[in-house]
N, C-alpha and C positions, 0 to 999 in steps of 0.2 A: 317068603315068596308071595303070600297072600296080600301082605301090605303093599308090596311093589305093584301088584296088579291093580289094587284099589287106587293107588296114587296115579298110575298110568291112565286108568279110566277117568279119574277126575280131571286130568289134564286134557283129555280128548273126549269130551262128552258128545253124545249123539244128539245133533241139533235137529229138531223136527221142522217140518215145512211151515212157513207162515211167520209173520213178524211177531205176533203176540203169543205164539205157541209156547207151552211149558213142557218141561221134561215130565213132570207129574203135576197134578193139580195143586199140591201144597208146596212146590218148589219154585225158586226164582227162575226168571227167563234165562235162556242160555247165554245171551250176550252179557248179562250182568255177572254171571259166573266167570266168563272169560276176562271181564274187566278186573275182577278181584284178583285174578292170577297175575296181573301185570305188576311187577315189582317197582318199576320206575314210576315215581309219583307224577312227574311231568307228563310222561307218556300216558298214564292212566287218566289224568285230567284232560288231556287232548282228546282221547277216545270218548270220554264221557260227553264232552262238548259236541263232538261229531254226532253221537247217537241222539243227543238232545235236539240238535238241529234237524236231523232227519225225521224224528218222531213228530216234531212241530209241523214240518212241511207236509208229511203224509196225512196228518189230521186236518189240514186246511182244505177248503173247497177248491175246485178247479179254477175258479175265477181269481182266487187269492194266492194260488200256488206260486206263480212267477214273482209276485210281490214278496212272498216269504223267502223265496230263494235269494232274491236280491238283498233282503234284509240280513239274512244270515251270512251272505258273502261279505257284506260290509263289516259285520261283527267279527268274523273270523279272519278277515283280510285274505279272502280267497276269491278266485274268479267264480262267477255264477255257474260256469260250465262244470267246475269241480264239484260244487254242491249238487248240481243236477246228476252228476255221475254217482255220487254217494246214494242219492235217492233210488236210482235205477238198480244199484247193487243191492240195496236193502230190500227191494221188491223181489229179489230172486229167491231161489230155494233155501239159501242159508239164512235169510232174514237179516236182522240187525247183528247177528253174530258174525257176519262177514266183515263188519266194520271193526270188530274187536278181536281179530285173529291174534293168537299168541305169537310172540316174537320168536323168530327162528334162533336156534342155538348159535349159528354162525353170523348172526346179524352184527353189523359194525365192523366186520373183518374186511380188509381190502383184498379182493379176489381178482384174478386175471382171467384170460381167455386162452383156450388151446390154440386159436388161430393166430395169436400174436407171434410175430417173428422174433421179438425180444422178450426177455423175462420181465416179470412184474418189478423186480428190483431195479432193472435198467431204466424203466420208464419212471419209476418213483424217484430215482436219483436225478434223472433229467428234469422232471417237473420242479423239484425242490431247488436244484441249481439255477434253473432259469428264473425262478421267482426271486431267489436271494440275490442273484447278480443284478436284476432289475432294481431291487430295493436299495442295494449299495450305490447304484448309479443315480439314485433319486428319481427314478422313473415312476410313473403312475401305474404300477403293476396291478392287474386284476386277473381273475380266473380266466376270463375270456381271452385276454392277451396271452397268457401262458398256453392256453389250448391252441391258439393260432400258431405259436412257436412250435408246439409239439407236432401239429399237422404239417407245417412246413418242413420240419426236420425229417419226419417220416416219409413224406412223398417226394421231396426234392433231394434230400441227402441220401436216404436209404432206399428210395424207389419202392416203397410199400403202397398198397392199395387200401381203400377204406375197409375196415374190419380186421386188418392185419396190425393195427396199432390201437391204443386205447381211445375210447370215446370221450366226449367232454365231461360226462358224469364221473369217470374215473379221475379226471383232473380236478374236478370240483371236490370230490371226496378227499383227495390228498391235501388240498389247500384249505378246506373249510376250517381245520383247527388253527391255521395260521392267520386267516383273514377274518376279521370281526364281521359277523353278519349284521346287516343293517335292516331296519324295519322297511319292508317293501310296501309300497302303496298298491291299492287295488288297480289292476291293469285296466285301461280303458278298453271296453269291448269293441270300439269302433262303430262305424255307421252302416255296416252291412256291405253288400257287394257293390253298391253304387257310391260315387264320390260326389257329394253335394257341398258346395262352399257357400256359406251365408255371408253376403257382402252388403255394402251400402255405398251410395253415391254422394251422400251428404245429408244434411238436415233440412227438413221442410216443416215450417210451423213449429220449430223447437223439437221435433222428433226425427230420429234417423229413418231414412227411406230404405227399407229392406229389399234385397234381391237375392234370389237363389240361382247359383250357377251349377248346372249339372255337367260334370267333366266327363266327356265321352271320347276324347281323342288327344293325341299328342300335340304340343304347341298350342293348345287351346287356352290354358291358364298357366301363367308363370307366377311364382311367388318370390319376392325379394326381401331379404332381411340382412342384418349384419350383426356381428359380435366380435369381441376381442378374444384372440386366441391365447392359449395358456402356456406360452413359451417365452422366455427371455432371450433376445438375440443380441449379437455383438456386432461391432463394426470391424473394418479390416485391421485396425490397430489393436483389437482385443477389448476395447471399452464397451460398456453396456449401451445398447441402442434402444432398449425397451421392447415391448411386445407390439404386434401388428393387429390391425382390424381386418376382417374379411367381410366383403359384401358378396353374397352368394345368390345365384339365380337358379331356381329349381322348377322343373316341369311337374305339375301336379298329377298328370296321368301316369307317368312312368317313374317319377322320383329321381330322374337323371339330373346331375348338375350340368346346367347349360353353359355357365360361365361364372367368373368371379373376378374380384379385384382386391388387392392387398394394399393397405396404406398404414403408415405409422400414426397419423392423426385420426381423430374420430371421424367416422364416415359421414359425408354430407351428400347433397344432391349431385355434385360433380362425380363423386365416387360411385354413386348409383348409376349415373349415366355411362361411366366407363365400364362398369360391370355389365350393363345391358348391351353395350356395343360389343364387348367380348363374347357375350352369349349369342348374339345374332350372327356374327361373322363365322366363317369356317376357320378352324384353328389348326395351325401347323407348328408342331413342337420340334425343337432342334434335337439332334442325337444325344446331347448331354442330359436330356430328361430321362433317358433309358426307359421309354414307354414300350410295353408289349402290345398295346392296342392303340388305335387311333382315337382321337377325341372327335367323334363323328357328328355329334349333336350340334345343330345350328338352326337358323330360320327366324321368322318373325312370329310373335305370339298374337293371339286375339285379345286376351285380357292380361293385365298385370295387377296382382292382388298384393297389398302391403298392409302394414299396420298404420296407425294414425300419426306417426312421427312427422315433424315439420318438413324433413327433407323429402318425404314422399308426397307432400302436398305443395311442393315448391312450383313456381312458375316455370323453372327450367325443365323439370320433368314433364309438366303438362304440355309444354311446347314440343318436346320430343315425341310424346305420345300422339299429339295432334298431327304432326308431320308424318308419322309412320302408321297412322290409322290404327292405333292401339287404344283400348278402353282401360282407363284407370279405375280401380275399385279398392275400397278399404274394407278390411275384415270387420265383420260385425261383432265377432267374439274372438277372444285371444286363442281359443282352442283351434280355430280354423287355420292357424299357422303351425300346426304340429309337424307338418312334413319338413319345414325348415329347421325347427327346433331339434328334430331327430337327427338331421344332418350335423348340426353343431355338436350334439352329444356324441355322435359317432366320431367326429373329428377329434374331440377331446379324448375319448377313451381308446381309439384305435390309431391315432396319429400323434397328437400332441404328447400323450403319455409315453411314447417311445422316443421322443426327441429330448436330448440333454437341455437343461435349463427349464424343465417343466416346473411351473409354479402353482399348478392347481387352479381350480375355479373359485375356491373359497379359502379362508384361513384354516379351516379344519383339514382341508385336503393338502395344504401347502407343506412340502418337505422343508427341513431346516436348511437355510442358506442356499436357496436355488441359484442365486447369482454366482456362486462359486463354480457351478457346473455349466454356466452359459458359455458356449463356444461356437455356436452356429451363426453364420452370417446370413443376411437377408436373401441373397441370391440362391444359396443352397437350400434354404428353408422353402422358398417359393417353388423351386424345382421338385423338392420332395412332396410338397402339398399337391402339385399338379399330378404327380404319379399316383398319389393316394386317390385322388378324385377320379382319375381315368381308369387305372388298373384295378382299383379296389371297389370304390363306391359304385361306379356305373356298371361294373361287371358283377356286382353282387346280385344274388337271387332276389327277385321281386317278391315281397312277403305275401301278396294276395294271390299270386298265380304260381303253380308248381312248374318246375323245369323251365323257367323263363327269367333271364336277367333283366335288369333295368334297361340296358341298352337294347335288348331284343324287343322289349315291350314298347320302347319309344319308336322303333322302326315299324312295328306292327300297328301302332296307333296312328301313323301318319296317313292322311288322305292321299291316295294315289302313290304312297311310298315316296313322296317328294316334299321337302319342306318349302314353305313360301319364303323367298329371299328378296332383299331389296334390289333395285335395278343396278346399283353400283355401290362401291364402298364410300364414294363421295357423299351419298345421302346420309351416311352416319357420322360425318365429320363434325356435325354440331353436337355430338355426344362427347367430343373431346373437351379438354379444359377450356376455361373461358378465354375469349379472344383478347389479343393484345395488339395495340397499334404500334407500328414501327416505321422509321424513315429508311429509305434505301440509299446506301452510300455507293461509292465508286465500285465498279465491277460487280454490281448486283449483290452487295454485301449487306447483311442485317446482323446487328448485335443482339444476342439473347443469352442470358445466364452466363455472362463472361465468355461466351463462345462467339466466333465469327462464322456466320453461314453465308454461303455464296451460291449464286445461280450459274457461275462461270466455271463449272467443273464437268468433266466427262472422263470416261475410262479410256485408257490407251490399250494397246494390243496385249500388254501383260496384265491387264486388269487393275492397274493403279489409277488413282484419280489425278488428273492433270488439268491445269488451267486451259480453258477453251473459250475464247471471246465470242465465238459464233453461237454458243448455246445459251447466252445470257438473255433470258426472257423478261428481265426486270430493267432493261436499259432505259426504257421510257420513264422510269420512276426514279432514276438516280439523281440525287442532289436536289430534289424538288420537295420542299417541306409541305407544300400544299397538296401533294399527291402521296399520302401515306398509304400503307397496306396493312392488312390484318393477318396475323399469324395464329395458327393453332398447332398444338403439339400433344403427343401422347407421352405421359410421364414414364411409361415403361420403356420407351426408346426415344431419346432426344437427339439421336444422330441426324434424323430428318425432321423437318417441320414443314407444314403446309402454308402456302401463301394465298391470300384472297384479296380482292379489291374491297374498298370501303362501301358500305351501303349509302347510297345517295338518292335523294328524292323518293324514298320509299322503295327503291329497287334493291332486290337482294344482292349480296356480294357474289362475285364470280371467282371460281377457282382458277388461279394463275399457274400453279405448279408446285413442285417439291424442291426444296433446297437442302443442301447438306452442310454439316459442320466441316469447315475447311481444314482444321488442324488435327482431326482425329482419324485414325486409320481403321478402327474397329467398325463393325456394321451394327452393333447393338450396344447401347449404354442407357441405363435408366437414369431418371432424374436423381433418385436417391444415391446411386453409385457416383454420379458426378459431384453431388454436394459433399459426399464423404471424401472424394478425391481432393476437392478444393480445401476442405478442412485439414486434411493430412498435409497438403503442401504448405498451408499456413503454419502448422505446427512444426514442420521440418524447417521452415524458414526461420522461425524463432530460435531454433536450436543451433543455428549457425553462429560461429564466433564473429561478432560485428565490432570488436574492439577497435580495429584499425579504421573502420568507417566512422565510428563515433568520434574517435580522436581527431581525425582529419577535419570533420565538421566543426568540432569545438575549437581547434587551434585556428582555423581560418576565420571563424567568427570573432575570436578574441583579438587576433591581429588586426582585423578591420576596425574594431572598436578603438584600439590603441592609436591607430593611424588617424582616425577621425579626431580624437582628442588632441593629438599633436598639431594637426592642421588648424584647429580652432585656437589653440594657444599661440601659434605662430601669427595668426591674424591679429590677435590682441597686442602683440609686442611690436608690430610694424610701426613705422613712422606715421603718426596720426595728425600731423600738421595739416591745416586746411588752407586752401587758397581762396581767392575771392569768389564769392557766389556768382554763378553764371545765371543766365536766363533759362538754362535748361535743367539746373539742379539746385537743390537747397544748399548742399554742402559739396565742396570740391576738395579732394585730398591731394596735397602737394608732396610729391616724391623727389622733386628736384627743385632748387639747386642744393648743393651741400651747405654745411654750416658756414656762414659769412664771417669774415674777420671783425673784431670789435671796432666800433667807430664811435664818434662823439654823439651822433644822433641815433637813437634806437630806431632801426627801420620798422616801418609799419607792417612789413611782411611777417614779423614775429608775433603779431597778434593772433591769439588762438582762434579768433573768429574768421581769420583769413586776411590777405592783403587787400588794399583798396584799389591798386592798379597793377596790371600785369607788368613784369619786368621787361624793359627794352634792351636792345643789344648794347647800348652805351652803358647802362647800369650794370649789365652782366660783365662787360669789359672791365669796369672798374673793380669788380669783386674778384676777378680771377687772380691767381697767384702770379708772381713775376716771371717764374720759369715758364708758365704757359702763355705769357703775353706774346712771346716771339711767334708762336705757332698760330696765333689768332689775329695777327696784324693784317693779313691779306684776306681775312674772312669777311665777306660782305655783311653789311649791317641789315639784320632782319628782325622782325618783331617776333619775340619768343612767347609762345602761348603756354598755358599750363600743361604739364606733362600728362595728366590723367584726370578725366572728369567722370563722375558717376552720374549718369543721365537716366531719365525715366523712359525716354522714347528714342530708340536708336535711329529710326527712320528720320525723325525730326533732326536728330544730331547730324546725320549725313547730309540732309537737304540744306542745312545751314552752312555747309562747306567746311566742316571740321575735318 
């Protein structure tokens, strides 16, 4: 009994007040005694480093204390506020012993809460099943994603309130043995309550001209950047279509996503312009997007801040900013674009990781054979992303202010609670894709992307598009090559295109109207969808049996070739005797008369070079057979001319009386 009491007293020593107080003058400090009682060597080493840091900071002067805190924060990979909390704790009544408390007997055990409506086993099984199902589907599962699934299941499916289901720490404790812990970098402490962005307008005398922008309201500073998303998409036929790029526009004051644009090719100045146009205009999403909130953010910014990529320094973007009275600025430091990078990280971990075909942002994160799980088409992916941006990101709590979402902060930061808007949507048409010149054909038709657009369409009583000659506003341009027009189009919907006049004598082009694709019934069709549809039609056309078509073409060609050979051979075997040369031709071909009977004198007509004189009626009379002589007795005597001449000039031939 005495030994047990002694051991108990050794485990719970009486700690005197003060950091350097001793139990007795010849004994060790209390915190060292507690450290020696820790059996886990890693835990003991961690506590010793913690005590060493606190002792060093306490002994430092007040001027160097903050510097020491930052130094130990870097060494221990902790936040400075954590180190400061240790120091305050060590200055309390328990001294350094408070940093070396003995581990509780139930430490490491997973415990629940009496307020939970379900058992610990139920939630543990749900967490593990959710994580394992995501891993089998090659999704980028993390502890945070599993926690979101647990919260959704508890609140939406079970109708529980916060506190009636496990917190995120319970989820993390369950998954920590399964998920390998990564070395975490020291968190950026931020720049305080104010938002100051260091930018530059360019170089002067070889040095960057610095400027500080203090962000104090919504729509004051927008930041634009782009990245490639981490999902493999497919086309309608199931083939791989690759991954898409997103160009995002972020409001620096609220963190709201103002607009975006998706493209399969790497983003350039035109993609930036389309994203900016989408951000400025009011957005109306169709019911198939299944949004629970409206995408309310819109308006014109005062500043646009970007990095120094060439697409942000293009003449196209400068022209747009000049027309809209927007100031373009470049980030002076990479860290100034952290608000956009945080969005891209959130899209990766909270959206892309939950979509099939996730390929990760690096080779280390990439699951095996992600192409086998790619099954999402571009249209579905674009709708899901919009829902994430509107219902998730913009509705998320703003990290700097309690009880305020990003959308609420955007509205609260607007001057007079009203965004500055352009006078009309036409002012933003130059943000569309580059202009194309076209000729106007009959009925106000224009050809573009293998589609026929016409201005001669109007809706009937049933809402169908019908030909209407009276509404053709391009009649004055029909069939006139010298009067071309300019068209602009939005690649997200090519059912309609915009028509403008050409710029002449320095005068800007004028908007003429909107024309519609004549042969398409739908109201919305993206350029990507149309190109996929054309490719599919070509592939289906190749699959059709064309044996009969090819056989007909082959046989017709071969027959014509044989007939041509026959005609050439027949021409060579014809009677090629020549008549006397005429003044109209070098050689005359005699087809008549037939072969004459033999005579004593060889007639000159048999000479291969032709006869010297034309045959008269008397000579012909002598050559005729006896039986034909009776029928020719009453025939008048006429001069017989050669039967056929090959002449070089038919008009001359006629004029000579032939």
